[in-house]
DRENDO-1510 file (C-alpha; in Angstrom, 1 decimal, always signed):
<recs>
REC; n; res; u; v; w
REC; 1; MET; +66.0; +169.2; -13.4 .
REC; 2; GLU; +64.7; +172.8; -12.9 .
REC; 3; ALA; +61.1; +171.8; -13.5 .
REC; 4; ALA; +61.4; +169.1; -10.9 .
REC; 5; ARG; +63.1; +171.1; -8.4 .
REC; 6; THR; +60.5; +173.8; -8.9 .
REC; 7; ALA; +57.5; +171.4; -8.5 .
REC; 8; VAL; +59.1; +169.9; -5.2 .
REC; 9; VAL; +59.6; +173.5; -3.8 .
REC; 10; ARG; +55.8; +174.0; -4.6 .
REC; 11; GLY; +54.8; +171.0; -2.6 .
REC; 12; HIS; +54.7; +168.2; -5.0 .
REC; 13; ASN; +56.0; +164.6; -5.0 .
REC; 14; VAL; +58.2; +164.1; -8.1 .
REC; 15; THR; +59.6; +161.0; -10.0 .
REC; 16; LEU; +62.3; +162.1; -12.2 .
REC; 17; PHE; +63.2; +159.7; -15.0 .
REC; 18; GLU; +66.5; +159.9; -17.1 .
REC; 19; LYS; +67.4; +157.6; -19.8 .
REC; 20; THR; +71.1; +157.9; -19.4 .
REC; 21; GLY; +73.3; +157.3; -16.4 .
REC; 22; GLU; +73.6; +161.2; -15.5 .
REC; 23; LEU; +71.4; +164.1; -15.1 .
REC; 24; GLY; +72.2; +167.2; -17.2 .
REC; 25; GLY; +71.0; +166.6; -20.7 .
REC; 26; SER; +72.5; +168.7; -23.7 .
REC; 27; ILE; +74.4; +171.0; -21.1 .
REC; 28; LEU; +76.9; +168.1; -20.5 .
REC; 29; GLY; +77.8; +168.2; -24.1 .
REC; 30; CYS; +77.7; +171.9; -24.4 .
REC; 31; CYS; +80.3; +172.5; -21.5 .
REC; 32; LEU; +82.8; +170.7; -23.4 .
REC; 33; VAL; +83.3; +173.4; -26.0 .
REC; 34; PRO; +86.4; +175.4; -25.2 .
REC; 35; GLY; +85.3; +178.4; -23.0 .
REC; 36; LYS; +82.0; +176.9; -22.2 .
REC; 37; ASP; +83.0; +174.8; -19.3 .
REC; 38; LYS; +81.3; +176.9; -16.7 .
REC; 39; MET; +78.0; +176.1; -18.2 .
REC; 40; LYS; +78.2; +172.7; -16.2 .
REC; 41; TRP; +78.2; +174.8; -12.9 .
REC; 42; PHE; +74.4; +175.2; -13.4 .
REC; 43; ALA; +73.9; +171.5; -13.8 .
REC; 44; ASP; +76.1; +170.7; -11.0 .
REC; 45; TRP; +73.9; +173.0; -8.7 .
REC; 46; LEU; +70.7; +171.6; -9.8 .
REC; 47; ARG; +72.0; +168.0; -9.1 .
REC; 48; ARG; +72.9; +169.2; -5.6 .
REC; 49; GLN; +69.7; +170.8; -4.9 .
REC; 50; ILE; +67.7; +167.7; -6.1 .
REC; 51; SER; +70.0; +165.4; -4.0 .
REC; 52; LYS; +68.9; +167.4; -0.8 .
REC; 53; MET; +65.2; +167.1; -1.6 .
REC; 54; ASP; +63.0; +164.3; +0.2 .
REC; 55; ASN; +60.1; +164.5; -2.1 .
REC; 56; ILE; +61.8; +163.5; -5.4 .
REC; 57; LYS; +63.0; +160.2; -6.7 .
REC; 58; VAL; +65.5; +160.0; -9.5 .
REC; 59; LYS; +65.7; +156.9; -11.7 .
REC; 60; LEU; +68.9; +156.7; -14.0 .
REC; 61; ASN; +69.4; +154.5; -16.9 .
REC; 62; TYR; +65.3; +154.1; -17.1 .
REC; 63; MET; +62.7; +154.7; -19.6 .
REC; 64; PRO; +59.2; +154.3; -18.1 .
REC; 65; THR; +56.2; +152.7; -20.1 .
REC; 66; LEU; +53.1; +154.2; -20.9 .
REC; 67; GLU; +51.3; +152.3; -18.1 .
REC; 68; GLU; +53.6; +153.7; -15.6 .
REC; 69; LEU; +53.2; +157.2; -16.8 .
REC; 70; LYS; +49.3; +156.8; -16.4 .
REC; 71; LYS; +49.5; +156.5; -12.6 .
REC; 72; PHE; +51.0; +160.2; -12.3 .
REC; 73; ASP; +48.5; +162.9; -11.9 .
REC; 74; VAL; +50.9; +165.1; -14.3 .
REC; 75; VAL; +53.5; +164.1; -16.7 .
REC; 76; LEU; +56.1; +166.7; -18.0 .
REC; 77; ASN; +58.0; +165.6; -21.0 .
REC; 78; THR; +61.2; +167.3; -21.1 .
REC; 79; THR; +63.0; +165.5; -23.8 .
REC; 80; GLY; +65.6; +168.3; -24.4 .
REC; 81; ALA; +67.0; +169.7; -27.5 .
REC; 82; SER; +69.0; +168.3; -30.3 .
REC; 83; SER; +71.0; +170.1; -33.1 .
REC; 84; TYR; +70.1; +170.2; -36.8 .
REC; 85; VAL; +71.5; +171.5; -40.0 .
REC; 86; PRO; +69.3; +174.3; -41.6 .
REC; 87; GLU; +68.6; +174.5; -45.2 .
REC; 88; ILE; +70.7; +177.4; -46.4 .
REC; 89; PHE; +72.8; +177.9; -49.1 .
REC; 90; GLY; +76.2; +176.7; -49.0 .
REC; 91; ASP; +78.4; +173.5; -48.7 .
REC; 92; ILE; +75.8; +171.8; -46.3 .
REC; 93; ASP; +77.7; +168.6; -46.7 .
REC; 94; SER; +80.8; +169.9; -44.9 .
REC; 95; VAL; +78.6; +170.9; -41.9 .
REC; 96; ILE; +79.1; +168.4; -38.8 .
REC; 97; PRO; +76.4; +168.5; -36.2 .
REC; 98; PHE; +77.5; +169.5; -32.7 .
REC; 99; GLU; +76.9; +165.9; -31.3 .
REC; 100; LYS; +79.2; +164.5; -33.9 .
REC; 101; VAL; +81.9; +166.9; -33.2 .
REC; 102; MET; +82.0; +166.3; -29.4 .
REC; 103; ALA; +81.9; +162.4; -30.1 .
REC; 104; CYS; +85.1; +162.7; -32.0 .
REC; 105; PRO; +88.4; +161.3; -30.3 .
REC; 106; LYS; +90.2; +164.5; -29.3 .
REC; 107; VAL; +93.5; +165.5; -30.9 .
REC; 108; LYS; +95.3; +168.8; -31.2 .
REC; 109; CYS; +92.9; +170.3; -33.8 .
REC; 110; GLU; +90.3; +172.6; -32.2 .
REC; 111; TYR; +87.8; +173.1; -35.2 .
REC; 112; ASN; +88.5; +170.8; -38.0 .
REC; 113; PRO; +88.0; +167.2; -37.6 .
REC; 114; GLY; +90.4; +166.5; -40.6 .
REC; 115; ASN; +90.7; +162.9; -41.3 .
REC; 116; ARG; +89.4; +161.7; -38.0 .
REC; 117; LYS; +86.3; +159.5; -38.4 .
REC; 118; PRO; +83.3; +160.9; -36.3 .
REC; 119; ALA; +81.9; +158.3; -33.9 .
REC; 120; LYS; +78.2; +157.6; -33.7 .
REC; 121; VAL; +76.3; +159.5; -31.2 .
REC; 122; GLY; +76.3; +157.8; -28.1 .
REC; 123; GLU; +79.0; +155.4; -29.0 .
REC; 124; ILE; +81.4; +154.6; -26.0 .
REC; 125; GLN; +84.9; +155.8; -26.5 .
REC; 126; ASN; +88.0; +154.5; -24.9 .
REC; 127; SER; +90.2; +156.7; -22.9 .
REC; 128; LEU; +93.2; +156.9; -25.1 .
REC; 129; ILE; +93.8; +159.8; -27.2 .
REC; 130; SER; +95.7; +159.6; -30.4 .
REC; 131; SER; +97.0; +162.1; -32.9 .
REC; 132; LYS; +99.1; +162.1; -36.1 .
REC; 133; GLN; +100.3; +165.6; -35.4 .
REC; 134; MET; +102.1; +164.9; -32.1 .
REC; 135; LYS; +104.7; +162.3; -31.0 .
REC; 136; THR; +104.8; +159.9; -28.1 .
REC; 137; GLY; +106.9; +161.1; -25.1 .
REC; 138; ILE; +109.7; +159.3; -24.0 .
REC; 139; THR; +112.4; +159.4; -21.1 .
REC; 140; ILE; +115.8; +157.9; -21.3 .
REC; 141; ALA; +117.4; +157.4; -17.8 .
REC; 142; ILE; +121.2; +156.8; -17.6 .
REC; 143; PRO; +122.5; +155.5; -14.3 .
REC; 144; ILE; +125.8; +157.1; -13.0 .
REC; 145; GLY; +126.8; +155.3; -9.7 .
REC; 146; ASN; +123.8; +155.7; -7.2 .
REC; 147; ASN; +122.2; +158.7; -9.5 .
REC; 148; ARG; +120.6; +158.8; -12.7 .
REC; 149; ILE; +120.4; +161.4; -15.4 .
REC; 150; PHE; +117.2; +161.7; -17.2 .
REC; 151; PHE; +116.7; +163.0; -20.9 .
REC; 152; THR; +113.1; +163.5; -21.5 .
REC; 153; PHE; +111.1; +164.3; -24.8 .
REC; 154; THR; +107.5; +165.4; -23.5 .
REC; 155; GLY; +105.8; +164.6; -26.9 .
REC; 156; GLY; +102.0; +164.7; -26.4 .
REC; 157; ASN; +102.1; +165.2; -22.7 .
REC; 158; GLU; +103.0; +168.9; -23.3 .
REC; 159; TYR; +99.9; +169.4; -25.1 .
REC; 160; LEU; +97.3; +167.7; -23.0 .
REC; 161; ASN; +94.7; +170.1; -21.7 .
REC; 162; PHE; +91.4; +170.3; -19.9 .
REC; 163; TYR; +89.2; +169.7; -22.8 .
REC; 164; ASP; +90.9; +166.5; -23.7 .
REC; 165; LEU; +89.8; +164.9; -20.3 .
REC; 166; ASP; +86.8; +162.9; -20.5 .
REC; 167; LEU; +85.1; +164.0; -17.3 .
REC; 168; GLY; +82.3; +161.9; -17.7 .
REC; 169; LYS; +84.5; +158.8; -17.1 .
REC; 170; ILE; +86.7; +160.6; -14.3 .
REC; 171; VAL; +83.5; +161.4; -12.2 .
REC; 172; LYS; +82.1; +157.7; -12.4 .
REC; 173; SER; +85.5; +156.5; -10.8 .
REC; 174; THR; +86.3; +156.2; -7.1 .
REC; 175; HIS; +89.6; +157.7; -7.3 .
REC; 176; LEU; +92.0; +159.8; -9.6 .
REC; 177; HIS; +95.9; +159.7; -9.7 .
REC; 178; ILE; +97.9; +162.4; -11.0 .
REC; 179; SER; +101.4; +162.1; -11.9 .
REC; 180; SER; +104.1; +164.0; -14.0 .
REC; 181; PHE; +102.5; +167.1; -13.0 .
REC; 182; TYR; +105.7; +169.4; -14.1 .
REC; 183; LEU; +105.3; +167.7; -17.7 .
REC; 184; LEU; +101.9; +168.6; -18.1 .
REC; 185; LYS; +102.4; +172.2; -19.2 .
REC; 186; ASN; +98.8; +173.0; -20.7 .
REC; 187; LEU; +97.0; +171.3; -17.8 .
REC; 188; GLN; +98.7; +172.6; -14.9 .
REC; 189; ASP; +96.6; +175.7; -14.3 .
REC; 190; ASP; +93.3; +173.4; -14.4 .
REC; 191; VAL; +94.4; +170.8; -12.0 .
REC; 192; LEU; +93.2; +172.8; -8.8 .
REC; 193; ARG; +89.4; +173.3; -10.3 .
REC; 194; ILE; +89.2; +169.7; -11.3 .
REC; 195; LEU; +90.3; +168.6; -7.8 .
REC; 196; LYS; +87.8; +170.9; -6.2 .
REC; 197; TYR; +85.2; +169.4; -8.3 .
REC; 198; LEU; +86.1; +165.8; -7.5 .
REC; 199; LYS; +86.3; +166.6; -3.8 .
REC; 200; SER; +82.6; +167.8; -4.0 .
REC; 201; LEU; +81.8; +164.3; -5.5 .
REC; 202; ASN; +83.6; +162.5; -2.6 .
REC; 203; ILE; +86.0; +161.0; -5.2 .
REC; 204; THR; +89.4; +160.5; -3.6 .
REC; 205; THR; +92.7; +161.6; -5.1 .
REC; 206; SER; +96.5; +161.1; -5.2 .
REC; 207; PHE; +99.3; +163.0; -6.5 .
REC; 208; ASP; +102.8; +162.3; -7.5 .
REC; 209; THR; +104.4; +165.5; -9.0 .
REC; 210; GLY; +107.5; +163.8; -10.4 .
REC; 211; TYR; +110.8; +165.9; -10.8 .
REC; 212; ASP; +110.6; +169.6; -12.1 .
REC; 213; PRO; +113.1; +169.6; -15.1 .
REC; 214; LYS; +113.2; +173.4; -15.0 .
REC; 215; GLU; +113.6; +173.1; -11.0 .
REC; 216; ASN; +111.1; +176.0; -10.5 .
REC; 217; TRP; +108.9; +173.7; -8.4 .
REC; 218; GLN; +105.9; +176.1; -8.4 .
REC; 219; ARG; +105.7; +175.9; -4.5 .
REC; 220; GLN; +102.6; +178.2; -4.2 .
REC; 221; LYS; +100.5; +176.2; -6.6 .
REC; 222; ILE; +101.7; +172.8; -5.3 .
REC; 223; PHE; +100.4; +173.9; -1.6 .
REC; 224; LYS; +97.1; +174.9; -3.1 .
REC; 225; ILE; +96.7; +171.5; -5.0 .
REC; 226; LEU; +97.5; +169.8; -1.7 .
REC; 227; GLU; +94.6; +171.0; +0.1 .
REC; 228; TYR; +92.4; +168.9; -2.1 .
REC; 229; ILE; +94.6; +165.9; -2.2 .
REC; 230; ASP; +94.0; +162.7; -0.1 .
REC; 231; ILE; +97.4; +161.0; -0.6 .
REC; 232; PHE; +100.7; +162.9; -1.7 .
REC; 233; MET; +103.6; +160.5; -2.8 .
REC; 234; LEU; +106.9; +161.8; -3.9 .
REC; 235; ASN; +110.6; +161.2; -3.4 .
REC; 236; GLU; +113.2; +162.7; -1.1 .
REC; 237; ILE; +114.8; +165.1; -3.6 .
REC; 238; GLU; +111.3; +166.4; -4.9 .
REC; 239; ALA; +110.1; +166.7; -1.3 .
REC; 240; LEU; +113.1; +168.9; +0.0 .
REC; 241; ASN; +112.8; +171.0; -3.2 .
REC; 242; ILE; +109.3; +171.7; -2.8 .
REC; 243; THR; +109.2; +172.6; +0.7 .
REC; 244; ASN; +112.7; +174.3; +0.6 .
REC; 245; LYS; +113.6; +172.4; +3.8 .
REC; 246; LYS; +117.0; +170.9; +4.7 .
REC; 247; ASN; +115.8; +167.7; +6.5 .
REC; 248; ILE; +113.1; +165.0; +5.8 .
REC; 249; VAL; +111.4; +165.3; +9.4 .
REC; 250; GLU; +110.6; +169.2; +8.8 .
REC; 251; THR; +109.7; +168.3; +5.2 .
REC; 252; ILE; +106.9; +165.7; +5.9 .
REC; 253; ASN; +105.7; +167.9; +9.0 .
REC; 254; LEU; +104.9; +170.6; +6.7 .
REC; 255; LEU; +103.5; +168.7; +4.0 .
REC; 256; SER; +101.1; +167.1; +6.5 .
REC; 257; LYS; +99.7; +170.4; +7.3 .
REC; 258; TYR; +98.2; +170.5; +3.8 .
REC; 259; CYS; +97.6; +166.9; +3.0 .
REC; 260; PRO; +96.4; +164.0; +5.4 .
REC; 261; ILE; +98.5; +161.2; +3.9 .
REC; 262; VAL; +102.1; +162.1; +2.9 .
REC; 263; ILE; +104.8; +159.4; +1.6 .
REC; 264; ILE; +108.2; +160.3; +0.8 .
REC; 265; LYS; +110.1; +157.7; -1.0 .
REC; 266; LEU; +113.9; +157.4; +0.1 .
REC; 267; GLY; +115.2; +155.1; -2.4 .
REC; 268; PRO; +117.6; +152.6; -0.8 .
REC; 269; LYS; +116.5; +153.8; +2.7 .
REC; 270; GLY; +113.0; +152.8; +2.4 .
REC; 271; LEU; +110.3; +155.5; +3.2 .
REC; 272; VAL; +108.8; +157.9; +5.7 .
REC; 273; ALA; +105.0; +158.2; +6.0 .
REC; 274; LYS; +102.8; +160.4; +8.0 .
REC; 275; ASP; +98.8; +159.7; +8.4 .
REC; 276; SER; +97.3; +162.8; +9.9 .
REC; 277; ARG; +93.7; +161.4; +9.7 .
REC; 278; GLY; +91.9; +161.2; +13.0 .
REC; 279; VAL; +92.6; +162.8; +16.3 .
REC; 280; LYS; +96.6; +161.4; +16.6 .
REC; 281; SER; +98.8; +161.4; +13.6 .
REC; 282; LYS; +101.0; +158.5; +13.0 .
REC; 283; THR; +104.5; +158.6; +11.4 .
REC; 284; ILE; +106.1; +155.4; +10.1 .
REC; 285; PHE; +109.6; +154.6; +8.8 .
REC; 286; LEU; +110.0; +151.5; +6.5 .
REC; 287; LEU; +113.2; +149.8; +5.3 .
REC; 288; PRO; +113.0; +148.4; +1.7 .
REC; 289; TYR; +113.1; +144.6; +1.1 .
REC; 290; ASP; +116.4; +143.2; +0.6 .
REC; 291; VAL; +116.4; +142.0; -3.3 .
REC; 292; ASP; +119.1; +142.0; -5.9 .
REC; 293; VAL; +118.5; +145.5; -7.4 .
REC; 294; VAL; +118.6; +145.2; -11.2 .
REC; 295; ASP; +116.8; +148.5; -12.3 .
REC; 296; THR; +115.2; +151.1; -10.1 .
REC; 297; SER; +113.3; +152.5; -13.1 .
REC; 298; CYS; +109.4; +152.6; -12.4 .
REC; 299; CYS; +109.9; +151.7; -8.8 .
REC; 300; GLY; +108.1; +154.9; -7.8 .
REC; 301; ASP; +105.2; +154.3; -10.0 .
REC; 302; CYS; +104.9; +150.7; -8.8 .
REC; 303; PHE; +104.9; +152.0; -5.3 .
REC; 304; ASP; +102.2; +154.5; -6.1 .
REC; 305; ALA; +100.0; +151.9; -7.8 .
REC; 306; GLY; +100.5; +149.4; -4.9 .
REC; 307; PHE; +99.6; +152.1; -2.2 .
REC; 308; ILE; +96.4; +153.3; -4.1 .
REC; 309; TYR; +95.4; +149.5; -4.5 .
REC; 310; GLY; +95.5; +149.0; -0.8 .
REC; 311; TYR; +94.0; +152.3; -0.1 .
REC; 312; LEU; +91.0; +151.4; -2.0 .
REC; 313; LYS; +90.8; +148.0; -0.4 .
REC; 314; ASP; +90.8; +149.6; +3.0 .
REC; 315; TYR; +94.1; +148.2; +4.1 .
REC; 316; ASP; +95.6; +149.2; +7.5 .
REC; 317; PHE; +97.8; +152.3; +7.0 .
REC; 318; GLU; +101.0; +150.2; +8.0 .
REC; 319; LYS; +99.9; +147.2; +5.9 .
REC; 320; ASN; +99.2; +149.4; +3.0 .
REC; 321; LEU; +102.7; +150.9; +3.3 .
REC; 322; ASP; +104.5; +147.6; +3.4 .
REC; 323; PHE; +102.4; +146.2; +0.6 .
REC; 324; ALA; +103.5; +149.3; -1.7 .
REC; 325; ASN; +106.9; +148.9; -0.4 .
REC; 326; ALA; +106.9; +145.3; -1.7 .
REC; 327; CYS; +105.5; +146.7; -5.1 .
REC; 328; GLY; +108.5; +149.0; -5.4 .
REC; 329; SER; +111.1; +146.3; -4.4 .
REC; 330; LEU; +109.8; +143.6; -6.6 .
REC; 331; GLN; +110.0; +146.0; -9.5 .
REC; 332; ALA; +113.5; +147.0; -8.7 .
REC; 333; SER; +114.7; +143.4; -8.9 .
REC; 334; LYS; +113.4; +143.3; -12.6 .
REC; 335; LEU; +114.8; +144.7; -15.8 .
REC; 336; GLY; +112.6; +147.5; -17.3 .
REC; 337; SER; +108.9; +147.9; -16.6 .
REC; 338; TYR; +107.9; +144.5; -15.0 .
REC; 339; LYS; +104.2; +143.1; -15.7 .
REC; 340; PHE; +103.2; +141.7; -12.2 .
REC; 341; LYS; +101.6; +138.3; -12.2 .
REC; 342; GLY; +99.2; +139.3; -9.6 .
REC; 343; VAL; +98.7; +140.0; -5.8 .
REC; 344; PHE; +100.0; +136.8; -4.6 .
REC; 345; GLU; +103.3; +137.6; -6.2 .
REC; 346; ILE; +103.7; +140.6; -4.1 .
REC; 347; GLU; +102.5; +138.9; -0.9 .
REC; 348; ASN; +104.9; +136.1; -1.2 .
REC; 349; LEU; +107.7; +138.5; -1.4 .
REC; 350; MET; +106.6; +140.1; +1.8 .
REC; 351; LYS; +106.5; +136.5; +3.3 .
REC; 352; VAL; +109.9; +135.3; +2.1 .
REC; 353; THR; +112.2; +138.4; +2.0 .
REC; 354; LYS; +113.7; +140.2; +4.6 .
REC; 355; LYS; +114.1; +144.0; +4.9 .
REC; 356; VAL; +117.5; +145.7; +4.2 .
REC; 357; ASN; +119.8; +146.1; +7.0 .
REC; 358; LEU; +121.4; +149.5; +6.9 .
REC; 359; ASN; +123.8; +148.8; +9.8 .
</recs>
């Protein structure tokens, strides 16, 4: 990239071929090493410089033929570097090349791959992280009247950290949703820099903090994060505690100064949402659908998923809220986490079900 950039600066027309889907070469692997993440800043800077230049064509996922290369006045072959194991005295069989180490599924084991089976270089990994050393997190909700008591074992959530994230997959997405912020103990300090980077790539983001079991709320950190969030969704109790306000109108007005779309879920009272995009802001109150409530577990998450779906489908703001509202209401009518049959099921509920009458 630097050779291509320099050639353009000196007045040449350049075509840059990259056999993978992303510019960066070996530095994209090096920056995954703990403590080396800032190396990617240089690759990001080069990519931004190249994107601003008119006299350069970039062809990703492309390997030119010899005949194509013959048409150029100068061909610069920058195939990059690869690691090797030097022939030195010792237990050579125990040495694992860098590429294979970074291709391993991530677990809480910083240096020793243990009984993990290294993946082949270039092999596509799924986004699930498994570990025999950690347990799966679980939450038990006990209904008491109109309230619930939660008992949570954080499990692996507590140990998830920046180096576990597959940023290569994240940057290829169009939207990132962050939830259960207060349970992600080892990721909290990195959320802001992740969001700043995604913002520079025009990737939209949404945020649902969840409840803070320690009730510290980390207000200063949350408000800094909100400056890089497109959609903030939380419930009434969380909103009042984060803002330290006494009423919901003051709360949503304050949050809207930091984030363009704020939605506060009010449980049986519905929701209040404010859209501050554009010249004139819009505040909307919506009542929930009148369904037979069986279990309110997962309703907030279903609402979030419904709103994100409509947002990415470019739904009108009010239609989007109503669609998400129906998702939460449909979930409330089911026991446990319900697997939706499809969008048609939600749209049908919107057609045949009335809203709750609070009078």
